[in-house]
N, C-alpha and C positions, 0 to 999 in steps of 0.2 A: 352674392352672398350663396354660402355653402348648402346644394342641395339637403335637405333630413332622408337617410334611408333607416325603414322600418324593417329593415329583415336581417335574417342571422348573419354577423360577421363571413365572411371568406378570409378565413386564418390563415390560407396557404397565400396566398397573396399579399396581406395585409403585414405576413410575419417577410417576405423577402423586402419592404418597403419602411416599415417601423421595427421599434423594439415590444411585445405586447407585455402587460402585466397584467395581473387582476390585486391588485391593492385591497384588496375586503377578503378576506377568506376566515369562516371558522367553521372549526374543526369539532369532532367529538369533545374534545375538551372542554366547551360553552355549546352553545345550541346548532351546532354543523352536523351532518350527517356523518361524510368520512373520518377516515380514520386519515394518519400524519402520511402514512410509505400511498393511501388510496390517493389525496389531494397528490402529491408527489408526483406519483405516475400518469396519470389525469394531465395538470401541467406540463408533463417533458412530452405526453403523447401532441399536445397542443402549440407545443412551443414559445409555451410564453415563463416567465417568472412569475412568483407571488408573492403573499404577504401574506403570514398566518394573524390572525385579528381576531384571535377569542378574548370573549369579553373576560374579564378580572384574573388573568390565568395567560401565564407564558412559557407553560410548560408544551402544549405546540409546538410553536413558537423555536422554542429549547432541543425540541426532537426532529425537526425539518432542519435544523441548522446540524447538527450530528451524523446526519442521516447523507445529507446535500453534500 
């Protein structure tokens, strides 16, 4: 059985072995706090992919697609 670790992930080491993604991200187009450029910049800094999943709105995902 795998051990559950309740600590902040070590993104540097995880990124060497796995592809990392945040599959549920809200932007200011719904109830999130970040703009699309801010979200994409932070994801790039962390070396992760992400999915913009705003409520009832696709404008954030479309903006991210144009920038990326």
